[in-house]
A tleap script that builds the chain and sets N, CA, C and O, in Angstrom:
source leaprc.protein.ff14SB
mol = sequence {
  NMET SER ASP THR THR THR ILE ALA VAL ARG
  ARG ALA LEU LEU LEU VAL PHE ALA GLY ILE
  ALA LEU ALA VAL ILE GLY ALA SER LEU ALA
  THR ALA THR GLY ARG PRO VAL TRP ARG ALA
  VAL ALA VAL VAL GLY ALA LEU ALA GLN THR
  PHE GLY TRP VAL LEU ALA VAL HIE PHE ARG
  ARG GLY GLY ALA CGLY
}
set mol.1.N position { 0.847 -1.177 0.000 }
set mol.1.CA position { 0.000 0.000 0.000 }
set mol.1.C position { 0.891 1.238 0.000 }
set mol.1.O position { 1.881 1.309 0.729 }
set mol.2.N position { 0.528 2.191 -0.816 }
set mol.2.CA position { 1.301 3.431 -0.851 }
set mol.2.C position { 0.972 4.281 0.369 }
set mol.2.O position { 0.012 4.013 1.092 }
set mol.3.N position { 1.789 5.312 0.583 }
set mol.3.CA position { 1.563 6.204 1.722 }
set mol.3.C position { 0.219 6.915 1.619 }
set mol.3.O position { -0.470 7.099 2.623 }
set mol.4.N position { -0.152 7.314 0.407 }
set mol.4.CA position { -1.430 8.001 0.211 }
set mol.4.C position { -2.596 7.090 0.571 }
set mol.4.O position { -3.555 7.524 1.210 }
set mol.5.N position { -2.514 5.840 0.165 }
set mol.5.CA position { -3.574 4.883 0.468 }
set mol.5.C position { -3.641 4.610 1.966 }
set mol.5.O position { -4.729 4.531 2.535 }
set mol.6.N position { -2.489 4.468 2.602 }
set mol.6.CA position { -2.450 4.218 4.041 }
set mol.6.C position { -3.093 5.366 4.805 }
set mol.6.O position { -3.856 5.135 5.743 }
set mol.7.N position { -2.796 6.588 4.419 }
set mol.7.CA position { -3.383 7.762 5.073 }
set mol.7.C position { -4.892 7.791 4.850 }
set mol.7.O position { -5.650 8.107 5.766 }
set mol.8.N position { -5.327 7.462 3.639 }
set mol.8.CA position { -6.761 7.449 3.342 }
set mol.8.C position { -7.491 6.401 4.176 }
set mol.8.O position { -8.587 6.661 4.673 }
set mol.9.N position { -6.897 5.222 4.336 }
set mol.9.CA position { -7.513 4.166 5.142 }
set mol.9.C position { -7.583 4.598 6.598 }
set mol.9.O position { -8.594 4.374 7.264 }
set mol.10.N position { -6.525 5.212 7.094 }
set mol.10.CA position { -6.524 5.670 8.488 }
set mol.10.C position { -7.587 6.736 8.720 }
set mol.10.O position { -8.251 6.731 9.757 }
set mol.11.N position { -7.754 7.634 7.780 }
set mol.11.CA position { -8.799 8.660 7.917 }
set mol.11.C position { -10.189 8.039 7.887 }
set mol.11.O position { -11.080 8.460 8.625 }
set mol.12.N position { -10.370 7.045 7.039 }
set mol.12.CA position { -11.663 6.365 6.982 }
set mol.12.C position { -11.949 5.642 8.295 }
set mol.12.O position { -13.085 5.642 8.768 }
set mol.13.N position { -10.933 5.030 8.882 }
set mol.13.CA position { -11.129 4.346 10.157 }
set mol.13.C position { -11.358 5.339 11.292 }
set mol.13.O position { -12.068 5.020 12.246 }
set mol.14.N position { -10.778 6.526 11.213 }
set mol.14.CA position { -11.086 7.574 12.198 }
set mol.14.C position { -12.561 7.964 12.108 }
set mol.14.O position { -13.204 8.219 13.126 }
set mol.15.N position { -13.085 8.007 10.902 }
set mol.15.CA position { -14.509 8.284 10.721 }
set mol.15.C position { -15.353 7.180 11.357 }
set mol.15.O position { -16.391 7.458 11.958 }
set mol.16.N position { -14.914 5.944 11.226 }
set mol.16.CA position { -15.625 4.820 11.846 }
set mol.16.C position { -15.650 4.996 13.364 }
set mol.16.O position { -16.703 4.864 13.988 }
set mol.17.N position { -14.495 5.294 13.956 }
set mol.17.CA position { -14.436 5.435 15.414 }
set mol.17.C position { -15.222 6.646 15.901 }
set mol.17.O position { -15.826 6.596 16.972 }
set mol.18.N position { -15.226 7.733 15.133 }
set mol.18.CA position { -16.051 8.887 15.491 }
set mol.18.C position { -17.522 8.519 15.423 }
set mol.18.O position { -18.311 8.956 16.261 }
set mol.19.N position { -17.898 7.721 14.435 }
set mol.19.CA position { -19.271 7.254 14.321 }
set mol.19.C position { -19.673 6.368 15.487 }
set mol.19.O position { -20.799 6.449 15.978 }
set mol.20.N position { -18.755 5.528 15.926 }
set mol.20.CA position { -19.030 4.683 17.088 }
set mol.20.C position { -19.268 5.550 18.318 }
set mol.20.O position { -20.207 5.318 19.081 }
set mol.21.N position { -18.415 6.547 18.504 }
set mol.21.CA position { -18.572 7.440 19.657 }
set mol.21.C position { -19.912 8.174 19.603 }
set mol.21.O position { -20.612 8.264 20.612 }
set mol.22.N position { -20.268 8.698 18.428 }
set mol.22.CA position { -21.557 9.386 18.290 }
set mol.22.C position { -22.727 8.449 18.565 }
set mol.22.O position { -23.689 8.832 19.231 }
set mol.23.N position { -22.650 7.244 18.063 }
set mol.23.CA position { -23.737 6.284 18.258 }
set mol.23.C position { -23.899 5.924 19.729 }
set mol.23.O position { -25.019 5.857 20.235 }
set mol.24.N position { -22.792 5.693 20.410 }
set mol.24.CA position { -22.858 5.327 21.830 }
set mol.24.C position { -23.372 6.494 22.666 }
set mol.24.O position { -24.242 6.318 23.519 }
set mol.25.N position { -22.833 7.684 22.420 }
set mol.25.CA position { -23.279 8.855 23.174 }
set mol.25.C position { -24.746 9.154 22.898 }
set mol.25.O position { -25.516 9.415 23.822 }
set mol.26.N position { -25.129 9.118 21.634 }
set mol.26.CA position { -26.518 9.388 21.275 }
set mol.26.C position { -27.483 8.388 21.877 }
set mol.26.O position { -28.532 8.767 22.398 }
set mol.27.N position { -27.133 7.105 21.809 }
set mol.27.CA position { -28.012 6.076 22.363 }
set mol.27.C position { -28.105 6.188 23.885 }
set mol.27.O position { -29.178 6.020 24.463 }
set mol.28.N position { -26.988 6.468 24.514 }
set mol.28.CA position { -26.992 6.611 25.975 }
set mol.28.C position { -27.839 7.790 26.417 }
set mol.28.O position { -28.645 7.675 27.341 }
set mol.29.N position { -27.654 8.926 25.755 }
set mol.29.CA position { -28.428 10.114 26.130 }
set mol.29.C position { -29.904 9.958 25.766 }
set mol.29.O position { -30.764 10.475 26.479 }
set mol.30.N position { -30.214 9.265 24.683 }
set mol.30.CA position { -31.612 9.016 24.320 }
set mol.30.C position { -32.291 8.151 25.379 }
set mol.30.O position { -33.453 8.370 25.723 }
set mol.31.N position { -31.555 7.171 25.889 }
set mol.31.CA position { -32.110 6.316 26.937 }
set mol.31.C position { -32.292 7.096 28.235 }
set mol.31.O position { -33.302 6.948 28.922 }
set mol.32.N position { -31.306 7.926 28.561 }
set mol.32.CA position { -31.353 8.662 29.822 }
set mol.32.C position { -32.400 9.776 29.812 }
set mol.32.O position { -33.090 9.985 30.810 }
set mol.33.N position { -32.520 10.486 28.699 }
set mol.33.CA position { -33.410 11.649 28.674 }
set mol.33.C position { -34.721 11.401 27.956 }
set mol.33.O position { -35.710 12.079 28.233 }
set mol.34.N position { -34.751 10.455 27.047 }
set mol.34.CA position { -35.958 10.188 26.277 }
set mol.34.C position { -36.224 11.195 25.170 }
set mol.34.O position { -37.295 11.179 24.563 }
set mol.35.N position { -35.262 12.071 24.897 }
set mol.35.CA position { -35.452 13.078 23.854 }
set mol.35.C position { -35.067 12.510 22.488 }
set mol.35.O position { -34.028 11.864 22.352 }
set mol.36.N position { -35.905 12.753 21.480 }
set mol.36.CA position { -35.645 12.180 20.152 }
set mol.36.C position { -34.402 12.743 19.460 }
set mol.36.O position { -33.850 12.095 18.571 }
set mol.37.N position { -33.959 13.929 19.851 }
set mol.37.CA position { -32.781 14.502 19.194 }
set mol.37.C position { -31.552 13.612 19.400 }
set mol.37.O position { -30.688 13.537 18.526 }
set mol.38.N position { -31.474 12.947 20.540 }
set mol.38.CA position { -30.325 12.082 20.795 }
set mol.38.C position { -30.393 10.810 19.955 }
set mol.38.O position { -29.365 10.236 19.595 }
set mol.39.N position { -31.617 10.375 19.646 }
set mol.39.CA position { -31.750 9.235 18.732 }
set mol.39.C position { -31.231 9.609 17.350 }
set mol.39.O position { -30.612 8.794 16.666 }
set mol.40.N position { -31.486 10.841 16.952 }
set mol.40.CA position { -30.988 11.315 15.659 }
set mol.40.C position { -29.455 11.338 15.651 }
set mol.40.O position { -28.831 11.000 14.645 }
set mol.41.N position { -28.856 11.737 16.771 }
set mol.41.CA position { -27.391 11.729 16.875 }
set mol.41.C position { -26.869 10.296 16.744 }
set mol.41.O position { -25.853 10.062 16.089 }
set mol.42.N position { -27.557 9.344 17.361 }
set mol.42.CA position { -27.145 7.940 17.256 }
set mol.42.C position { -27.249 7.443 15.818 }
set mol.42.O position { -26.389 6.694 15.354 }
set mol.43.N position { -28.294 7.855 15.117 }
set mol.43.CA position { -28.458 7.448 13.710 }
set mol.43.C position { -27.353 8.045 12.846 }
set mol.43.O position { -26.808 7.361 11.980 }
set mol.44.N position { -27.022 9.298 13.071 }
set mol.44.CA position { -25.923 9.934 12.333 }
set mol.44.C position { -24.616 9.188 12.600 }
set mol.44.O position { -23.813 8.985 11.688 }
set mol.45.N position { -24.410 8.787 13.836 }
set mol.45.CA position { -23.222 8.004 14.174 }
set mol.45.C position { -23.171 6.682 13.429 }
set mol.45.O position { -22.117 6.274 12.940 }
set mol.46.N position { -24.315 6.017 13.346 }
set mol.46.CA position { -24.369 4.742 12.618 }
set mol.46.C position { -24.091 4.955 11.127 }
set mol.46.O position { -23.395 4.155 10.501 }
set mol.47.N position { -24.631 6.025 10.568 }
set mol.47.CA position { -24.363 6.318 9.153 }
set mol.47.C position { -22.889 6.652 8.925 }
set mol.47.O position { -22.308 6.253 7.916 }
set mol.48.N position { -22.286 7.382 9.861 }
set mol.48.CA position { -20.855 7.701 9.743 }
set mol.48.C position { -20.015 6.428 9.786 }
set mol.48.O position { -19.045 6.290 9.042 }
set mol.49.N position { -20.396 5.497 10.666 }
set mol.49.CA position { -19.677 4.219 10.713 }
set mol.49.C position { -19.760 3.494 9.377 }
set mol.49.O position { -18.754 3.020 8.851 }
set mol.50.N position { -20.958 3.415 8.842 }
set mol.50.CA position { -21.159 2.716 7.569 }
set mol.50.C position { -20.341 3.359 6.455 }
set mol.50.O position { -19.663 2.670 5.692 }
set mol.51.N position { -20.411 4.684 6.370 }
set mol.51.CA position { -19.668 5.399 5.345 }
set mol.51.C position { -18.162 5.201 5.519 }
set mol.51.O position { -17.437 5.028 4.540 }
set mol.52.N position { -17.698 5.228 6.762 }
set mol.52.CA position { -16.277 5.016 7.034 }
set mol.52.C position { -15.804 3.635 6.625 }
set mol.52.O position { -14.724 3.487 6.052 }
set mol.53.N position { -16.624 2.605 6.922 }
set mol.53.CA position { -16.242 1.250 6.520 }
set mol.53.C position { -16.216 1.105 5.007 }
set mol.53.O position { -15.324 0.463 4.453 }
set mol.54.N position { -17.195 1.703 4.342 }
set mol.54.CA position { -17.217 1.631 2.873 }
set mol.54.C position { -15.966 2.290 2.300 }
set mol.54.O position { -15.338 1.744 1.393 }
set mol.55.N position { -15.602 3.452 2.819 }
set mol.55.CA position { -14.386 4.131 2.350 }
set mol.55.C position { -13.137 3.302 2.638 }
set mol.55.O position { -12.264 3.177 1.779 }
set mol.56.N position { -13.048 2.740 3.832 }
set mol.56.CA position { -11.862 1.958 4.195 }
set mol.56.C position { -11.692 0.764 3.265 }
set mol.56.O position { -10.585 0.488 2.801 }
set mol.57.N position { -12.784 0.057 2.991 }
set mol.57.CA position { -12.702 -1.101 2.087 }
set mol.57.C position { -12.354 -0.641 0.674 }
set mol.57.O position { -11.559 -1.278 -0.017 }
set mol.58.N position { -12.951 0.463 0.255 }
set mol.58.CA position { -12.674 1.002 -1.084 }
set mol.58.C position { -11.193 1.345 -1.234 }
set mol.58.O position { -10.567 0.972 -2.227 }
set mol.59.N position { -10.638 2.043 -0.265 }
set mol.59.CA position { -9.231 2.438 -0.354 }
set mol.59.C position { -8.305 1.240 -0.219 }
set mol.59.O position { -7.272 1.187 -0.886 }
set mol.60.N position { -8.650 0.286 0.621 }
set mol.60.CA position { -7.802 -0.884 0.832 }
set mol.60.C position { -7.723 -1.743 -0.419 }
set mol.60.O position { -6.707 -2.395 -0.663 }
set mol.61.N position { -8.783 -1.749 -1.210 }
set mol.61.CA position { -8.804 -2.581 -2.421 }
set mol.61.C position { -8.255 -1.874 -3.648 }
set mol.61.O position { -8.346 -2.403 -4.756 }
set mol.62.N position { -7.692 -0.702 -3.471 }
set mol.62.CA position { -7.032 -0.050 -4.592 }
set mol.62.C position { -7.797 1.081 -5.228 }
set mol.62.O position { -7.447 1.502 -6.330 }
set mol.63.N position { -8.817 1.588 -4.587 }
set mol.63.CA position { -9.594 2.659 -5.173 }
set mol.63.C position { -9.107 4.050 -4.843 }
set mol.63.O position { -9.751 5.030 -5.217 }
set mol.64.N position { -7.971 4.166 -4.142 }
set mol.64.CA position { -7.502 5.479 -3.723 }
set mol.64.C position { -6.737 6.217 -4.800 }
set mol.64.O position { -6.617 7.441 -4.744 }
set mol.65.N position { -6.224 5.506 -5.767 }
set mol.65.CA position { -5.363 6.148 -6.741 }
set mol.65.C position { -6.112 6.629 -7.899 }
set mol.65.O position { -5.527 7.199 -8.820 }
savepdb mol mol.pdb
quit
């Protein structure tokens, strides 16, 4: 893997971990407060995770160049 591809994969995985954090925080606060806005934050986190995984697989398989 070239340096550019490695950096792209790492950035995609950072997006995955940020999505995990958003999903956990959103779900926890939605459970604690019952407010729907926190459920929306959890959904955004789940979408960020999905997008991050898609990017990571794309870059790992040679789509970065």
